[in-house]
VEXDREN-2710 file (C-alpha; in Angstrom, 1 decimal):
% VEXDREN-2710
k/r/px/py/pz
1/ASN/-51.5/40.0/47.2
2/TYR/-54.6/38.0/47.3
3/ASN/-54.8/34.3/47.6
4/SER/-57.8/32.4/49.0
5/GLY/-60.0/34.8/50.4
6/ILE/-57.2/37.0/52.1
7/PHE/-55.7/40.3/51.2
8/GLU/-51.9/40.8/52.4
9/ILE/-50.2/43.5/53.0
10/GLU/-46.4/44.1/53.0
11/ILE/-44.6/46.7/55.0
12/ASP/-41.1/47.5/54.7
13/ALA/-40.8/50.5/56.8
14/LEU/-44.2/52.3/58.0
15/THR/-43.8/55.9/59.1
16/SER/-45.4/56.2/62.6
17/ILE/-48.8/57.3/62.7
18/THR/-48.5/60.7/64.0
19/GLY/-52.0/62.3/63.1
20/ASP/-55.5/62.0/65.3
21/ASN/-58.6/59.8/65.1
22/THR/-56.9/57.8/62.7
23/HIS/-58.7/54.1/61.9
24/ILE/-56.9/51.4/60.2
25/ASP/-60.0/49.0/60.1
26/GLY/-59.9/45.7/58.3
27/ARG/-63.9/45.3/58.5
28/THR/-64.0/47.7/55.7
29/GLN/-62.5/45.2/53.3
30/THR/-65.1/42.4/54.9
31/ALA/-67.7/44.9/54.0
32/TYR/-66.8/45.7/50.6
33/SER/-66.2/42.0/49.2
34/GLY/-67.7/39.8/52.1
35/ASP/-66.5/37.9/54.6
36/THR/-63.8/35.3/52.4
37/ASN/-62.1/34.2/55.5
38/THR/-64.6/33.0/57.4
39/GLY/-64.1/31.1/61.0
40/THR/-62.6/31.3/64.2
41/ILE/-59.6/30.7/66.1
42/GLY/-58.9/30.6/69.9
43/ALA/-61.2/30.1/73.2
44/GLY/-63.6/32.6/71.8
45/GLY/-67.1/32.0/74.6
46/THR/-64.7/29.9/77.2
47/SER/-65.2/31.6/80.4
48/VAL/-62.8/33.7/82.4
49/GLY/-62.4/34.9/86.0
50/THR/-64.5/34.0/89.1
51/SER/-67.6/35.5/87.4
52/ALA/-67.2/33.3/84.6
53/THR/-67.0/35.8/81.7
54/ASN/-67.3/34.7/78.1
55/LEU/-64.4/35.5/75.8
56/PRO/-65.4/37.2/72.3
57/ASN/-64.8/35.4/69.2
58/TYR/-62.0/35.8/67.6
59/ASP/-62.7/36.1/63.8
60/LEU/-60.3/35.4/61.3
61/PRO/-59.8/38.5/59.0
62/GLU/-59.2/39.4/55.7
63/ILE/-56.5/41.6/55.6
64/GLN/-52.9/40.5/57.1
65/VAL/-50.5/43.0/57.5
66/ASN/-46.5/41.7/57.4
67/GLY/-43.8/44.1/58.5
68/LYS/-40.4/43.6/57.1
69/ASP/-38.7/45.9/58.6
70/GLY/-39.2/47.4/62.4
71/ASN/-42.5/47.7/64.5
72/THR/-45.6/46.7/61.9
73/PHE/-47.6/50.0/63.2
74/ARG/-46.0/52.5/65.5
75/ASN/-48.6/55.1/67.4
76/GLU/-47.8/58.6/68.0
77/GLY/-51.0/60.2/67.4
78/ASN/-54.4/60.1/69.9
79/THR/-57.4/58.5/69.7
80/ASN/-55.9/56.1/67.0
81/VAL/-57.7/52.7/66.5
82/ILE/-56.2/49.9/65.0
83/ARG/-58.5/46.6/64.5
84/ASN/-59.7/43.6/62.3
85/LEU/-56.3/42.7/61.3
86/SER/-53.5/40.2/61.3
87/ILE/-50.5/41.5/62.3
88/PHE/-47.4/39.6/62.2
89/ALA/-43.7/41.1/61.5
90/SER/-40.4/39.8/60.7
91/ASP/-38.9/42.2/63.5
92/LEU/-40.2/44.0/66.7
93/ALA/-43.5/45.2/67.4
94/GLY/-46.6/44.1/65.7
95/VAL/-48.3/47.5/67.3
96/GLN/-45.9/49.5/69.4
97/VAL/-47.7/52.4/71.4
98/ASN/-45.2/55.1/71.7
99/ASN/-46.9/58.0/72.3
100/GLY/-50.3/59.7/72.1
101/SER/-53.5/57.2/72.8
102/ALA/-54.6/54.0/70.8
103/THR/-57.1/51.0/70.8
104/VAL/-55.8/47.9/69.5
105/SER/-58.7/45.6/69.2
106/ASN/-60.0/42.5/67.3
107/ASN/-56.7/41.6/65.9
108/LEU/-54.8/38.6/65.6
109/LEU/-51.2/39.6/66.6
110/GLY/-48.4/37.5/66.0
111/VAL/-50.2/34.6/63.1
112/ASN/-51.2/35.1/60.1
113/ALA/-54.8/35.6/58.7
114/LEU/-55.2/31.6/58.8
115/GLY/-53.8/31.9/62.4
116/THR/-50.5/30.3/62.4
117/ASN/-47.1/30.9/63.2
118/ASP/-45.7/33.4/60.7
119/GLY/-42.7/36.0/60.8
120/ASN/-40.7/36.3/63.7
121/ILE/-41.7/39.0/65.9
122/LEU/-41.0/39.8/69.3
123/TYR/-44.0/41.6/71.1
124/GLY/-47.5/41.2/69.8
125/VAL/-48.2/44.8/71.1
126/GLU/-45.4/47.2/73.1
127/VAL/-46.2/50.0/75.3
128/THR/-43.4/52.5/75.5
129/GLY/-45.7/55.6/75.9
130/GLY/-48.9/57.2/76.2
131/SER/-52.1/55.4/77.0
132/ALA/-53.5/52.1/75.3
133/ILE/-56.7/49.8/75.4
134/ILE/-55.8/46.5/74.0
135/ASP/-59.1/44.4/73.7
136/GLY/-60.3/41.4/72.0
137/ASN/-57.1/40.3/70.3
138/PHE/-56.1/36.8/70.0
139/ILE/-52.0/37.1/70.6
140/SER/-50.0/34.0/70.1
141/THR/-46.5/33.0/69.2
142/ASN/-44.5/36.0/69.8
143/GLN/-41.0/35.3/70.7
144/GLU/-40.3/37.5/73.8
145/ALA/-44.1/38.5/74.8
146/GLY/-47.5/38.8/74.0
147/VAL/-47.6/42.2/75.7
148/LEU/-44.8/44.3/76.8
149/ILE/-45.3/47.4/79.1
150/SER/-42.4/49.3/79.6
151/GLY/-43.8/52.9/79.6
152/GLY/-46.8/55.2/79.5
153/THR/-49.7/56.6/81.6
154/SER/-52.4/53.8/81.1
155/ALA/-52.4/50.5/79.5
156/THR/-55.7/48.2/79.8
157/ILE/-55.7/44.7/78.6
158/GLN/-59.1/42.8/78.5
159/ASN/-60.7/40.1/76.8
160/ASN/-58.0/39.0/75.1
161/HIS/-57.0/35.3/74.3
162/ILE/-52.9/35.3/75.4
163/THR/-51.2/32.0/74.3
164/THR/-48.0/30.1/73.5
165/ASN/-45.9/33.3/73.7
166/GLY/-42.2/33.3/74.6
167/ASN/-39.9/31.0/72.8
168/ASP/-37.3/30.7/75.7
169/LYS/-37.4/30.1/79.3
170/CYS/-37.1/34.0/80.5
171/PHE/-40.1/35.1/78.1
172/ASP/-43.7/35.5/79.5
173/ASN/-47.1/36.0/77.9
174/ILE/-47.4/39.5/79.6
175/THR/-44.0/41.2/80.7
176/ILE/-44.3/44.4/82.5
177/THR/-41.3/46.5/83.2
178/GLY/-42.5/50.2/83.9
179/GLY/-45.6/52.5/83.3
180/SER/-48.6/53.4/85.4
181/GLY/-52.4/52.6/85.8
182/VAL/-51.9/49.0/84.2
183/LEU/-55.1/47.1/84.5
184/ILE/-55.5/43.5/83.2
185/GLN/-58.8/42.0/83.2
186/TYR/-60.9/39.7/81.4
187/ASN/-58.3/37.5/79.7
188/LEU/-57.2/34.0/79.1
189/ILE/-53.6/33.7/79.5
190/GLU/-51.9/30.3/79.2
191/LEU/-49.4/28.1/78.1
192/SER/-46.3/30.9/78.4
193/ALA/-42.9/30.1/78.0
194/ALA/-42.4/31.2/81.2
195/MET/-44.7/33.2/83.5
196/GLY/-48.0/34.2/82.8
197/ILE/-47.6/37.6/83.6
198/ASP/-44.3/39.0/85.1
199/GLY/-43.9/42.6/86.9
200/ASN/-40.2/41.7/87.7
201/GLY/-39.0/45.1/88.9
202/ILE/-41.7/47.6/88.7
203/ALA/-42.9/49.9/91.1
204/GLY/-46.4/48.9/91.5
205/GLY/-49.8/49.9/90.7
206/VAL/-51.1/46.9/88.6
207/ALA/-54.6/45.8/88.6
208/ILE/-55.2/42.0/88.1
209/THR/-59.1/41.2/87.9
210/GLU/-61.4/38.5/86.3
211/ASN/-58.9/36.7/84.4
212/SER/-58.2/32.8/84.1
213/ILE/-54.2/32.1/84.4
214/THR/-53.3/29.0/83.5
215/THR/-50.0/26.4/82.6
216/ALA/-47.3/28.6/82.9
217/GLY/-44.0/27.4/82.3
218/GLN/-44.2/25.6/79.4
219/ASP/-40.3/26.2/78.6
220/GLY/-39.2/24.8/81.9
221/GLY/-36.2/26.0/81.3
222/ASN/-33.3/28.2/83.5
223/CYS/-33.5/31.9/83.4
224/SER/-30.3/33.4/85.1
225/GLY/-30.8/31.0/87.8
226/GLU/-34.4/30.5/88.4
227/VAL/-37.2/28.7/86.5
228/GLU/-39.5/31.1/86.1
229/ASN/-43.1/29.1/86.2
230/ALA/-45.2/31.2/88.4
231/GLY/-48.6/32.6/87.4
232/ILE/-48.0/35.9/88.2
233/ARG/-44.9/37.6/89.6
234/LEU/-45.1/40.7/91.0
235/ASP/-42.7/43.1/92.5
236/GLY/-43.4/46.7/94.1
237/SER/-46.4/48.4/96.1
238/ASN/-49.9/48.8/95.9
239/SER/-51.2/46.2/93.2
240/SER/-54.4/44.1/93.2
241/ILE/-54.9/40.5/92.4
242/SER/-58.6/39.7/92.5
243/ASN/-61.3/37.4/91.4
244/ASN/-59.2/35.6/89.1
245/VAL/-58.7/31.7/88.5
246/ILE/-55.1/30.5/88.7
247/TYR/-54.4/26.9/88.5
248/GLN/-52.4/24.2/87.1
249/ASN/-48.6/26.6/86.8
250/GLY/-45.3/25.1/86.7
251/GLY/-44.6/27.2/89.7
252/ALA/-46.5/29.1/92.6
253/GLY/-50.0/30.5/91.3
254/ILE/-48.8/34.2/92.7
255/VAL/-45.3/35.4/93.6
256/LEU/-44.9/38.6/95.5
257/ALA/-41.2/39.8/95.5
258/GLY/-38.8/42.5/95.2
259/GLY/-37.8/43.1/99.1
260/ASN/-39.5/45.3/101.7
261/THR/-43.0/45.7/99.8
262/SER/-46.5/47.0/101.1
263/GLY/-50.1/47.3/100.1
264/ASN/-50.7/44.4/97.8
265/LEU/-54.1/43.0/97.7
266/ILE/-55.0/39.5/97.1
267/SER/-58.4/38.8/97.2
268/GLN/-61.5/36.5/96.4
269/ASN/-59.0/34.5/93.7
270/SER/-59.9/30.6/92.8
271/ILE/-56.1/29.5/93.6
272/TYR/-55.6/25.7/92.9
273/ALA/-53.4/22.9/91.4
274/ASN/-50.4/24.7/91.2
275/GLY/-46.6/23.6/91.3
276/THR/-46.7/20.7/88.3
277/ALA/-43.3/21.5/87.8
278/GLY/-42.6/20.7/91.4
279/ASP/-44.2/21.6/94.9
280/ALA/-45.1/25.2/95.0
281/LEU/-47.7/27.4/97.0
282/GLY/-50.9/29.1/95.8
283/ILE/-49.2/32.4/97.2
284/ASP/-45.9/32.9/98.1
285/ILE/-44.4/35.9/99.5
286/ASP/-41.0/35.3/98.5
287/GLN/-38.3/36.9/101.1
288/SER/-35.7/35.9/99.2
289/ASP/-36.6/37.5/96.2
290/THR/-36.1/34.9/93.9
291/MET/-39.2/32.4/92.1
292/GLY/-40.8/31.7/95.4
293/ASP/-39.0/30.3/98.6
294/GLY/-41.7/28.2/100.6
295/VAL/-43.9/29.3/103.6
296/THR/-43.3/32.1/105.3
297/LEU/-44.0/30.8/109.3
298/ASN/-45.2/33.2/111.4
299/ASP/-43.3/35.2/114.1
300/ASN/-44.1/36.8/117.1
301/GLY/-45.3/40.4/116.5
302/ASP/-45.4/40.1/112.9
303/THR/-42.2/42.0/112.9
304/ASP/-40.3/40.5/110.1
305/ASN/-39.6/42.1/106.9
306/GLY/-40.2/41.1/102.9
307/PRO/-43.0/41.5/100.4
308/ASN/-46.6/42.5/102.2
309/GLY/-44.2/43.0/105.2
310/ALA/-44.1/38.8/105.5
311/ALA/-47.9/39.1/106.6
312/ASN/-49.1/36.8/109.4
313/PHE/-51.6/34.3/108.0
314/PRO/-54.3/33.4/110.7
315/LEU/-53.7/30.3/112.6
316/LEU/-56.9/28.0/112.5
317/SER/-57.7/26.1/115.5
318/THR/-60.9/24.5/114.7
319/ALA/-64.0/24.6/112.7
320/TYR/-67.0/23.2/113.0
321/MET/-70.8/22.9/111.6
322/GLU/-73.4/24.8/113.3
323/GLY/-76.5/24.9/111.1
324/THR/-76.0/26.5/108.1
325/ASN/-72.8/28.1/109.2
326/VAL/-69.3/26.9/109.6
327/VAL/-67.7/28.1/112.7
328/ILE/-64.3/29.3/112.5
329/LYS/-61.5/29.6/115.1
330/GLY/-58.2/30.8/115.6
331/TRP/-55.6/33.6/116.0
332/SER/-55.2/36.5/114.1
333/ARG/-53.0/39.9/113.8
334/PRO/-55.4/42.3/115.2
335/GLY/-58.1/44.3/112.8
336/ALA/-57.3/42.2/109.7
337/THR/-59.5/41.0/107.0
338/LEU/-59.8/37.1/107.3
339/GLU/-60.6/35.6/103.6
340/PHE/-61.5/31.8/103.9
341/PHE/-61.7/29.0/101.4
342/LEU/-62.2/25.3/101.1
343/THR/-58.9/24.1/99.7
344/ASP/-57.5/22.2/96.4
345/ILE/-57.2/19.3/98.4
346/ASN/-60.6/19.3/99.3
347/GLU/-62.0/19.8/95.8
348/GLY/-60.0/16.9/94.3
349/THR/-57.4/19.1/92.5
350/ALA/-54.5/18.2/94.8
351/THR/-53.5/15.8/97.3
352/ALA/-52.2/16.0/100.8
353/GLY/-48.8/17.2/101.0
354/ASP/-48.7/19.0/97.8
355/ASN/-48.3/22.3/100.0
356/GLN/-46.0/21.2/102.8
357/LEU/-42.7/22.2/101.2
358/GLY/-41.0/20.5/104.1
359/ASN/-43.2/21.5/107.0
360/THR/-45.7/19.0/108.9
361/LYS/-49.0/21.3/107.9
362/ASP/-50.6/21.6/104.1
363/TYR/-50.8/25.2/103.4
364/GLY/-53.6/26.1/100.9
365/GLU/-54.3/26.6/98.0
366/GLY/-57.4/28.5/98.6
367/GLN/-59.9/27.4/95.7
368/VAL/-63.7/28.1/96.2
369/TYR/-64.0/31.7/98.1
370/LEU/-66.1/30.9/101.3
371/GLY/-66.7/34.4/102.7
372/SER/-64.8/36.7/105.0
373/ALA/-64.7/38.8/108.5
374/VAL/-62.8/41.4/110.4
375/GLU/-61.0/40.4/113.6
376/GLY/-62.3/42.3/116.5
377/SER/-66.0/43.6/114.3
378/VAL/-69.2/42.6/115.2
379/ASP/-68.7/39.3/113.6
380/ASP/-66.1/38.4/115.9
381/THR/-67.4/36.5/118.9
382/ASP/-64.0/36.4/120.5
383/ALA/-62.2/39.3/122.3
384/GLY/-59.4/37.5/124.2
385/THR/-56.0/36.9/123.3
386/SER/-53.2/34.4/123.8
387/SER/-50.2/32.9/122.6
388/TYR/-49.5/30.0/120.2
389/LEU/-47.0/27.7/119.0
390/ASP/-47.1/24.9/116.3
391/THR/-45.2/21.9/115.2
392/ASP/-44.1/24.0/112.3
393/GLY/-42.5/26.7/114.1
394/ASN/-45.4/29.3/113.6
395/THR/-45.9/31.5/116.9
396/ASP/-47.1/34.8/118.0
397/ASN/-49.1/36.2/120.5
398/THR/-52.3/37.9/119.1
399/ASN/-56.0/38.2/119.1
400/LEU/-58.4/35.1/119.3
401/PHE/-61.4/35.3/116.6
402/GLU/-64.7/33.6/116.2
403/VAL/-66.6/33.6/113.6
404/ARG/-69.5/32.2/111.7
405/ILE/-69.6/32.2/107.5
406/PRO/-72.7/31.0/105.7
407/LEU/-72.0/27.9/103.8
408/PRO/-72.9/27.1/100.2
409/SER/-74.8/23.9/99.4
410/GLY/-72.3/20.5/99.3
411/VAL/-70.1/21.5/101.9
412/ASN/-69.9/19.1/104.7
413/VAL/-67.9/17.9/108.0
414/GLY/-64.3/16.5/106.6
415/HIS/-64.1/19.1/104.4
416/LEU/-61.1/21.6/104.6
417/ILE/-60.7/25.2/105.0
418/THR/-58.0/27.5/104.6
419/GLY/-57.6/31.5/104.9
420/THR/-55.6/34.4/104.5
421/ALA/-55.4/38.1/106.5
422/THR/-55.3/41.2/105.1
423/ILE/-54.0/44.5/106.8
424/ALA/-53.6/47.7/105.2
425/ASN/-54.1/46.0/101.3
426/SER/-51.0/43.9/102.5
427/THR/-52.1/39.7/102.0
428/SER/-50.6/36.7/103.7
429/GLU/-49.9/33.4/102.2
430/PHE/-52.9/30.7/102.9
431/SER/-53.1/29.3/106.2
432/PRO/-52.4/25.6/107.1
433/PHE/-55.9/24.0/106.5
434/SER/-58.5/23.0/108.8
435/VAL/-61.0/20.2/109.2
436/ILE/-64.7/20.6/109.4
437/VAL/-65.8/18.6/112.3
438/ILE/-68.8/17.9/114.4
439/ARG/-69.1/19.8/117.7
440/THR/-70.2/17.5/120.3
441/VAL/-71.5/19.7/123.1
442/ILE/-72.7/17.8/126.6
443/THR/-75.1/19.9/128.6
444/ASN/-75.7/17.3/131.2
445/ARG/-74.4/13.8/132.1
446/ARG/-75.0/11.7/134.9
447/ILE/-72.2/9.7/136.7
448/THR/-73.4/6.4/138.3
449/TYR/-70.6/4.6/140.8
450/ARG/-70.4/0.9/141.1
451/VAL/-69.2/0.2/144.4
452/ASN/-67.8/-3.1/145.0
453/GLY/-69.1/-5.3/148.2
454/ASN/-65.7/-4.9/149.8
END
């Protein structure tokens, strides 16, 4: 059917694509008849991640494919390509990769060729086996998830605008329940009903880098006793979350759950203004295995259990200006990599107390990455040890550190610093903040005594 510049193909039951090197490419129609459906949709050109990489444009296509029964496309072959189409359905997934390998690129998934919701599709893309590259798509208004990864040997999700997926309090923009080799990079992930990225119950090994993840938890409802509204939730071990911008989510920015896990690296992200539905942390090491249990206080010897071994964060005792550096002193577990940030309170996106959660101190969030140092390295000029106990009950008997971090322009006395500690790729929550002060050193003092006459 052809109407107003758009060709529509209705599919009742398409057999699986079993051949290799099959290309289903909507650009052939554009080349034949011209651009009869002009315009774009989504946030093309928007910068994502801490590198501020621009998203591609999401052009409206000339062809829309409406799957009436089952998956619209099901891939079983190798090196197949599905691109430059609008794909929606009345059932299951727009594209299912069940075996082999496929690239799904430059499509509109879950909406028609005009970019509006159509059909009753469960998933934009579902990967149950094989390998998939999901690249440069606009993925929106799918009922259960924009992308579901339940199996397969590799899945790369990149350069997509993934928005407004999930029609229920339990459904996410990206849901991971299985598979391996999952890489999520350079996406804008926003306005999910539940979580931005949910890896509940997985073994781990997920890499999440250079994305912007925001406004999760739009439904705000109760999902099996929990309100699922974090930017990211991950179970399992050996995942990495780096160089993302994670902000203004309903719950915590990042929740690590799943029991006694390890090796989950959280590094150089910009995390701020999370907890819009109620106070929540930037990073929550969730020992209760729910949706965040608040601050996990430091313990003596760091012997407790939980995600990332419930790693102790550094405790900052003082921070002061010294030329173009800030000198930061405190306590840390031996050999930890310490990352330091300006807090979101400092940057004006949060207010003091937002991250207290019943404690006397405010714990993060870390919005602007300043730099890092390794405790006990040549950059650490304090080789001592001592114990500490603060008003919240944070305690340890461990190493002291003193490090110098170059400051960007505009950082001044009164700004607030927080930090994380990472050992063997297991990262802690954010520490309580410390205020940058002026250091006063008395190098010579003359004392005059006045003697009374009597």
